[in-house]
C-alpha positions as CSV (number, residue, x, y, z in Angstrom):
1,M,-19.8,117.1,-52.5
2,A,-16.7,115.8,-50.6
3,T,-18.2,112.3,-50.7
4,L,-18.6,112.4,-54.5
5,I,-15.0,113.7,-55.0
6,K,-13.8,110.9,-52.8
7,L,-15.8,108.3,-54.7
8,F,-14.2,109.3,-58.0
9,S,-10.7,109.2,-56.5
10,L,-11.1,105.7,-55.1
11,K,-8.8,103.1,-56.5
12,A,-9.4,99.3,-56.4
13,Q,-6.7,97.3,-54.7
14,K,-5.8,93.7,-54.6
15,L,-6.8,92.1,-51.3
16,S,-6.2,88.7,-49.7
17,I,-9.1,88.0,-47.3
18,E,-9.1,85.1,-45.0
19,I,-12.5,84.2,-43.7
20,D,-12.5,81.5,-41.0
21,G,-9.4,80.0,-42.5
22,V,-10.5,80.1,-46.2
23,L,-8.5,82.5,-48.4
24,H,-10.2,84.7,-51.0
25,H,-8.5,87.0,-53.5
26,R,-10.3,90.2,-54.6
27,E,-9.7,93.4,-56.4
28,A,-11.9,95.8,-54.4
29,F,-12.7,99.4,-53.6
30,L,-13.7,98.7,-50.0
31,A,-13.7,96.1,-47.3
32,E,-15.5,96.8,-44.1
33,V,-15.7,94.6,-41.1
34,A,-18.7,95.4,-38.9
35,N,-20.6,94.1,-35.8
36,T,-23.6,96.4,-36.3
37,R,-25.9,97.3,-39.2
38,Y,-25.0,100.9,-39.5
39,T,-21.8,102.8,-40.3
40,G,-22.1,106.4,-39.1
41,T,-25.6,107.5,-38.5
42,S,-27.3,106.7,-41.8
43,F,-25.4,104.1,-43.9
44,K,-27.0,100.7,-43.5
45,M,-23.8,98.9,-44.5
46,V,-24.5,95.5,-43.1
47,P,-28.3,94.9,-42.9
48,A,-28.0,91.4,-41.5
49,A,-25.5,92.2,-38.7
50,E,-26.5,91.3,-35.2
51,L,-24.5,92.7,-32.3
52,D,-24.9,89.6,-30.1
53,D,-24.6,86.8,-32.6
54,G,-20.8,86.2,-32.0
55,L,-20.0,86.8,-35.6
56,L,-18.2,89.5,-37.6
57,D,-19.8,90.8,-40.8
58,L,-17.7,91.7,-43.8
59,I,-18.8,93.7,-46.8
60,V,-16.6,93.8,-49.9
61,L,-17.2,96.2,-52.8
62,N,-15.4,94.6,-55.7
63,K,-14.0,96.7,-58.5
64,I,-16.8,98.2,-60.6
65,S,-17.3,101.1,-63.1
66,R,-17.7,104.6,-61.7
67,L,-21.3,104.8,-62.9
68,K,-22.2,101.6,-61.1
69,L,-20.3,102.8,-58.1
70,L,-22.6,105.8,-57.9
71,K,-25.7,103.5,-58.0
72,V,-24.3,101.2,-55.3
73,F,-23.3,104.2,-53.1
74,N,-26.8,105.6,-53.2
75,S,-28.3,102.2,-52.1
76,I,-26.3,102.0,-48.8
77,Y,-28.9,104.2,-47.1
78,D,-31.5,101.5,-47.2
79,G,-29.2,98.4,-47.3
80,T,-30.1,97.3,-50.8
81,H,-26.5,97.5,-52.0
82,I,-26.1,93.9,-50.8
83,N,-28.3,92.9,-53.8
84,Y,-25.6,93.9,-56.3
85,P,-23.4,91.1,-57.5
86,E,-20.3,93.3,-57.1
87,V,-21.0,93.4,-53.3
88,G,-19.8,90.4,-51.3
89,C,-21.3,89.7,-47.8
90,F,-19.7,87.3,-45.4
91,Q,-20.1,86.3,-41.8
92,A,-17.3,84.8,-39.8
93,K,-15.7,84.3,-36.4
94,K,-12.3,85.4,-37.7
95,I,-11.5,87.7,-40.6
96,K,-8.0,88.8,-41.8
97,I,-7.5,91.3,-44.6
98,I,-4.2,91.9,-46.3
99,E,-3.8,94.7,-48.8
100,E,-1.2,94.6,-51.6
101,K,-0.4,98.2,-50.8
102,P,-1.5,99.0,-47.3
103,N,-3.6,102.1,-46.8
104,K,-4.6,103.9,-43.6
105,L,-7.2,102.2,-41.5
106,I,-10.4,104.1,-40.6
107,P,-12.0,102.4,-37.6
108,D,-15.2,104.0,-36.5
109,G,-14.6,106.9,-38.9
110,E,-11.3,107.8,-37.4
111,I,-8.0,107.6,-39.3
């Protein structure tokens, strides 16, 4: 229930994302940099991630409707969320993310 409440309170934010020196601008709900496939114990956030490939993986959830957000959220258990056009997947050696209005970071689930 807490997750659903949090989903509906999410606000998209303008991000500047530098991926191996190339700058991208997005309005997004979420940007996650990962080195493994799973976030937590059951979210297959980055299905293509390999721990030893020397690359970071980035998932960006662009701004979408609340209804579509629920559909995408449900698909992170099996990793099929990456098939939605609103989800961007990138691999890079270096990633830099700048938020228009900085929020708290939550690395490894810790604020």
